[in-house]
C-alpha positions in Angstrom: -63.7 62.6 9.8 -60.2 63.7 8.6 -57.1 62.1 10.0 -53.8 63.9 9.9 -50.5 62.0 10.2 -47.3 61.4 8.3 -47.3 58.3 6.0 -45.5 55.4 7.5 -46.3 56.2 11.1 -48.3 53.9 13.3 -51.1 56.4 13.6 -51.4 56.7 9.9 -51.2 52.9 9.3 -53.9 52.3 11.9 -56.1 54.9 10.2 -55.7 53.2 6.9 -56.8 49.9 8.6 -59.9 51.6 9.9 -60.7 53.1 6.5 -60.1 49.7 4.7 -62.6 48.2 7.3 -65.2 50.6 6.1 -64.8 53.7 8.4 -65.6 57.0 6.6 -62.2 58.7 7.0 -60.2 60.9 4.8 -56.4 60.9 5.0 -54.1 64.0 5.1 -50.3 63.8 5.2 -49.9 67.3 6.6 -52.0 70.0 8.2 -52.0 71.9 4.9 -53.5 68.9 3.1 -56.1 68.7 5.9 -57.1 72.3 5.2 -57.5 71.6 1.5 -59.9 68.7 2.5 -61.9 71.0 4.8 -62.2 73.7 2.2 -63.4 71.1 -0.4 -66.1 69.6 1.8 -65.8 70.4 5.4 -65.8 67.7 8.1 -67.3 66.7 11.4 -64.0 66.2 13.3 -60.2 66.1 12.9 -57.9 63.6 14.6 -54.3 64.9 14.3 -51.1 63.3 15.3 -49.7 65.1 18.3 -46.3 65.3 16.6 -47.6 67.6 13.9 -47.8 71.4 14.1 -51.1 71.6 16.0 -50.7 75.2 16.9 -50.3 76.3 13.3 -53.2 74.1 12.2 -55.5 75.6 14.9 -54.5 79.1 13.9 -55.4 78.4 10.2 -58.8 76.9 10.9 -59.7 79.8 13.1 -58.6 82.3 10.4 -60.7 80.5 7.8 -63.8 80.3 10.1 -64.0 76.5 10.5 -65.9 75.2 13.5 -65.2 71.6 14.3 -63.6 69.6 17.1 -59.9 68.7 16.8 -58.6 65.8 18.8 -54.9 65.4 19.3 -53.8 61.7 19.3 -50.5 60.1 20.3 -48.9 56.8 21.1 -47.0 57.1 24.4 -46.6 60.8 24.0 -45.2 62.8 26.8 -47.4 64.8 29.1 -45.8 68.0 27.9 -46.9 67.3 24.3 -50.4 66.5 25.3 -50.7 69.7 27.4 -49.2 71.7 24.6 -51.8 70.3 22.1 -54.7 71.3 24.3 -53.2 74.8 25.0 -52.9 75.2 21.2 -56.6 74.7 20.9 -57.2 71.0 20.5 -60.4 70.0 22.3 -58.8 67.0 23.9 -55.8 64.6 23.8 -56.6 61.0 23.1 -53.8 58.5 24.2 -53.7 55.6 21.8 -52.6 52.0 22.5 -49.4 50.8 20.7 -51.2 48.0 18.9 -52.2 49.0 15.4 -55.5 47.0 15.4 -56.6 48.6 18.7 -55.9 52.1 17.3 -58.0 51.2 14.2 -60.8 50.0 16.4 -60.7 53.2 18.5 -60.8 55.4 15.4 -63.8 53.4 14.0 -65.6 53.7 17.3 -65.3 57.5 17.3 -66.8 57.9 13.9 -69.3 55.1 14.0 -72.8 56.2 12.8 -75.6 54.1 14.0 -79.2 54.2 12.8 -81.4 56.1 15.2 -83.1 53.9 17.8 -86.5 54.8 19.1 -87.3 53.6 22.6 -91.0 53.7 23.6 -94.4 53.3 22.1 -96.4 56.2 23.6 -99.1 57.4 21.1 -97.7 61.0 21.2 -94.3 59.9 20.0 -95.8 57.4 17.5 -97.8 60.2 15.9 -94.7 62.4 15.6 -92.7 59.5 14.0 -95.6 58.6 11.7 -95.8 62.2 10.3 -92.0 62.4 10.0 -91.7 59.1 8.1 -94.6 60.1 5.9 -92.9 63.2 4.6 -89.4 61.7 4.6 -89.4 60.7 0.9 -90.3 64.3 -0.2 -88.1 67.3 -0.6 -90.2 69.5 1.7 -88.4 71.3 4.5 -89.3 70.1 8.0 -89.3 72.1 11.2 -88.8 69.8 14.3 -90.0 71.5 17.5 -89.7 70.4 21.1 -88.1 71.1 24.4 -84.4 70.9 25.1 -83.2 67.3 25.2 -86.4 65.8 24.0 -84.9 64.0 21.0 -85.2 66.5 18.1 -82.0 65.4 16.4 -82.9 61.7 16.7 -86.2 62.5 14.9 -84.3 64.4 12.2 -82.0 61.4 11.7 -85.1 59.2 11.5 -86.4 61.4 8.6 -83.1 61.3 6.8 -82.8 57.5 7.2 -86.3 57.1 5.9 -85.8 59.4 3.0 -83.5 57.1 1.1 -81.1 59.9 0.2 -77.7 58.6 -0.8 -75.6 61.3 0.9 -75.2 61.8 4.7 -77.0 64.2 7.0 -74.8 67.2 8.0 -75.5 68.9 11.3 -74.8 72.6 11.8 -75.1 74.2 15.2 -76.7 77.6 15.0 -76.6 78.6 18.7 -73.5 80.2 20.2 -71.6 80.5 16.9 -70.5 83.9 15.6 -72.6 85.1 12.6 -69.7 85.4 10.2 -68.4 82.0 11.1 -71.8 80.4 10.7 -72.3 82.1 7.3 -69.1 80.6 6.0 -70.0 77.2 7.5 -73.4 77.2 5.6 -72.7 79.0 2.3 -68.9 78.7 1.9 -66.7 81.5 0.7 -64.3 82.5 -2.1 -60.7 83.3 -1.7 -60.2 86.9 -0.6 -63.8 87.2 0.7 -62.3 88.3 4.1 -58.9 88.5 5.7 -57.8 84.9 6.3 -59.9 83.5 3.4 -56.8 82.2 1.5 -58.8 79.7 -0.7 -62.3 78.7 -1.7 -64.4 76.9 0.9 -67.4 74.7 0.1 -70.2 75.3 2.6 -72.4 72.7 4.1 -75.5 73.6 2.0 -73.4 72.8 -1.1 -71.7 69.8 0.4 -75.0 68.3 1.5 -76.4 68.1 -2.1 -78.2 64.7 -2.4 -78.3 64.5 1.4 -79.8 66.4 4.3 -78.7 69.5 6.2 -79.9 69.8 9.8 -79.9 73.2 11.4 -79.9 72.8 15.1 -81.7 75.7 17.0 -82.5 77.7 13.8 -84.0 80.5 15.9 -80.4 81.6 16.8 -79.5 82.6 13.2 -78.5 86.2 12.8 -80.8 88.4 10.7 -78.4 88.6 7.7 -78.0 84.8 7.7 -81.8 84.4 7.9 -82.1 86.6 4.8 -79.6 84.5 2.9 -81.2 81.3 3.9 -84.8 82.5 3.0 -83.5 83.5 -0.4 -81.8 80.2 -0.9 -85.0 78.3 -0.1 -87.1 80.5 -2.4 -84.7 80.5 -5.3 -83.2 77.0 -4.7 -79.8 78.5 -5.3 -77.2 80.8 -3.6 -73.7 82.2 -4.0 -70.7 81.7 -1.8 -69.6 84.7 0.3 -67.6 87.0 -1.8 -68.5 85.2 -5.0 -70.9 85.5 -7.9 -71.1 81.8 -9.1 -74.6 80.4 -8.8 -74.7 77.2 -6.6 -77.8 75.1 -6.8 -79.4 74.3 -3.5 -80.1 70.5 -3.7 -80.1 69.4 -0.1 -83.1 68.5 2.1 -83.4 71.0 4.9 -84.5 70.0 8.4 -84.4 72.6 11.2 -85.0 72.3 14.9 -86.1 74.8 17.5 -86.9 74.8 21.2 -88.4 78.2 21.2 -91.6 79.7 19.8 -90.6 81.1 16.5 -94.0 82.8 16.0 -93.2 84.9 19.1 -89.8 85.7 17.7 -91.4 86.8 14.5 -93.7 89.1 16.5 -90.7 90.4 18.4 -88.9 91.2 15.1 -86.0 88.8 15.7 -87.0 86.1 13.2 -88.1 86.5 9.6 -91.8 85.6 8.9 -91.0 84.5 5.3 -88.3 82.1 6.5 -90.6 80.6 9.1 -93.3 80.0 6.4 -90.8 78.1 4.3 -89.2 76.2 7.2 -92.6 75.4 8.7 -94.2 73.8 5.6 -94.2 70.6 7.7 -93.9 70.7 11.4 -93.3 67.8 13.7 -93.5 68.2 17.4 -91.4 65.9 19.7 -93.3 65.4 22.9 -91.5 66.1 26.2 -90.5 63.1 28.3 -93.1 63.9 31.0 -95.9 63.4 28.4 -94.7 60.0 27.3 -96.0 57.9 30.1 -94.4 54.5 30.4 -91.7 55.3 27.8 -89.7 56.9 30.7 -89.2 53.5 32.4 -88.3 51.9 29.1 -85.7 54.6 28.4 -84.2 54.4 31.9 -83.8 50.7 31.7 -82.3 50.9 28.2 -79.8 53.6 29.4 -78.9 51.6 32.5 -78.1 48.5 30.4 -76.1 50.3 27.7 -74.1 52.5 30.1 -73.2 49.7 32.4 -71.8 47.7 29.5 -69.8 50.7 28.1 -68.4 51.5 31.6 -67.6 47.9 32.4 -69.7 47.7 35.6 -72.4 45.2 36.6 -75.8 45.8 35.0 -78.3 46.5 37.7 -82.1 46.8 37.4 -84.0 49.7 39.0 -85.9 48.8 42.2 -89.6 49.5 42.2 -89.1 52.5 44.5 -86.5 53.9 42.1 -88.9 53.6 39.2 -91.7 55.3 41.2 -89.3 58.2 42.0 -88.2 58.5 38.3 -91.9 58.7 37.3 -92.6 61.4 39.8 -89.9 63.8 38.6 -90.7 66.3 35.8 -87.4 65.9 33.8 -87.1 69.5 32.5 -84.0 68.4 30.6 -86.0 65.5 29.1 -84.2 62.4 27.7 -80.8 64.0 27.9 -81.3 64.7 31.7 -82.7 61.2 32.2 -79.6 59.6 30.5 -77.2 61.7 32.6 -79.0 60.8 35.8 -79.1 57.2 34.9 -75.4 57.2 34.1 -74.6 58.6 37.6 -76.9 56.0 39.1 -75.1 53.2 37.2 -71.7 54.4 38.6 -73.0 55.1 42.2 -75.1 52.0 42.8 -73.4 49.4 45.0 -76.3 47.0 45.8 -78.1 44.5 43.6 -80.3 47.2 42.2 -80.4 50.9 41.5 -82.1 52.5 44.5 -83.8 55.9 45.0 -80.7 57.3 46.8 -78.6 56.6 43.7 -80.6 59.0 41.6 -78.7 62.3 41.6 -79.2 65.4 39.4 -76.3 67.2 37.7 -76.2 69.8 40.5 -75.7 67.1 43.1 -79.2 67.1 44.4 -80.8 63.7 45.0 -84.3 63.1 43.7 -85.1 61.4 47.0 -84.1 64.5 49.0 -86.4 66.7 46.8 -89.3 64.3 47.5 -88.6 64.1 51.3 -88.3 67.8 51.6 -91.7 68.3 49.9 -93.8 65.1 49.9 -95.7 65.0 46.6 -93.6 67.9 45.3 -92.2 65.8 42.4 -95.7 64.8 41.4 -96.8 68.5 41.4 -93.6 69.5 39.5 -94.4 66.9 36.8 -97.6 68.8 36.0 -95.8 72.1 35.4 -95.5 73.0 31.8 -98.4 70.9 30.7 -101.8 72.1 29.5 -105.0 71.4 31.4 -106.1 69.3 28.4 -103.0 67.1 28.7 -103.4 66.6 32.4 -107.1 65.8 32.1 -106.4 63.3 29.3 -103.7 61.5 31.3 -105.9 61.4 34.4 -108.8 59.9 32.5 -106.6 57.3 30.8 -104.8 56.3 34.0 -108.1 56.0 35.9 -109.6 53.9 33.1 -106.6 51.6 33.1 -106.8 51.1 36.9 -110.5 50.2 36.4 -109.5 47.6 33.7 -111.4 49.5 31.0 -114.7 49.8 33.0 -116.2 53.1 31.8 -118.8 53.2 34.6 -116.3 52.7 37.4 -113.9 55.2 36.0 -116.7 57.8 35.5 -117.7 57.4 39.2 -114.2 57.9 40.4 -113.7 61.0 38.3 -117.1 62.4 39.1 -118.3 62.7 35.5 -121.1 61.1 33.6 -120.6 58.0 31.5 -121.7 60.0 28.5 -119.0 62.6 29.1 -116.5 59.8 29.6 -117.5 58.2 26.3 -117.3 61.5 24.4 -113.8 62.1 25.8 -112.7 58.6 24.9 -114.1 59.0 21.3 -112.0 62.2 21.0 -108.9 60.4 22.2 -109.4 57.5 19.8 -109.9 59.8 16.8 -106.6 61.5 17.7 -104.9 58.2 17.6 -104.5 57.8 21.3 -104.6 54.3 22.7 -107.5 53.6 25.1 -108.0 50.7 27.4 -110.6 48.3 25.9 -113.9 47.8 27.7 -114.2 44.5 29.6 
């Protein structure tokens, strides 16, 4: 993070306190100095004093193709100044308390980087994590696949943390970014490479040397950027845009996708050679609906954490609410579950979170969906799953209900004991936990 503020001001002094306490912040006296820092190594965010020339700063970063959030900050600033900052292009205005120590704490909390936390122990997730950590110490590129909101970035951070690399992991969003802006973000550029390029810029691939570069939704890369990236991976070097100096490619590359890249290759929208290099190691993050009891653990974890952060009483889920959560398909996966849980934490008034407190982002209550079509949530939870997955879950659930008795479970399912044993042997060989025989 880069903090922009005149020396001697309360905002600057507080930022220095945060830095001295260990926060990873860089200081800039002026917007011009902040631009120099961005050109030299980029940044994840800028916090800028509302009393500086925010409009001029925003115009400069747009001209030089920087894409990062800018937060305007002020101590008892007028409403007019806050509105002007947002109109100039700042993502938000953050009012700061007058106490220096409180400002420092607020700055530190914004940039705090916590080690990824994995909630749940379902075998499907355990297999993904096991593969990820096994390849973490190597330099091999990793392609992380999975549905939207399933936790692909968390797994990427798990790989980075387990790699022992001394430098940070840099995240680059590939979707929804103009191709020329994204190329500068990745490869950097030389002064004069295009109108607005007033100085050399170091791209993320260069800055991440000794660390990890994570490309989120790599399938969104434009064809020209795909070609540059494929060449960089093959040659282990690249040049900045508009330059001829050879830059070694020394970062670990992790990419994520929520789409079928093989289909994109067949359609001609993604390069086959790039997919071969990115997909040397593939790790699939299972969707939430395929993680069994992990869903309840995650919901309870979110409820406790969000209640604490919002300063409201921590409430458990009622049994009925947990049943309803388990019957919903969660197309938005963990992200949707967290959002739904957050609303429930804020809406709940009784001693526990009840079914009527579970509301989707469109305002629809999960309870209303179930009442409108009894059993509909259960059927919806099967959509998007293979027959093999559904069969496996049915066998395992039935076996658990029968306390591991193979004969009883076989009778209920209408299959022979021999077929049951063959199925269970296949599950065990795949690393899937099976209820022990009594």
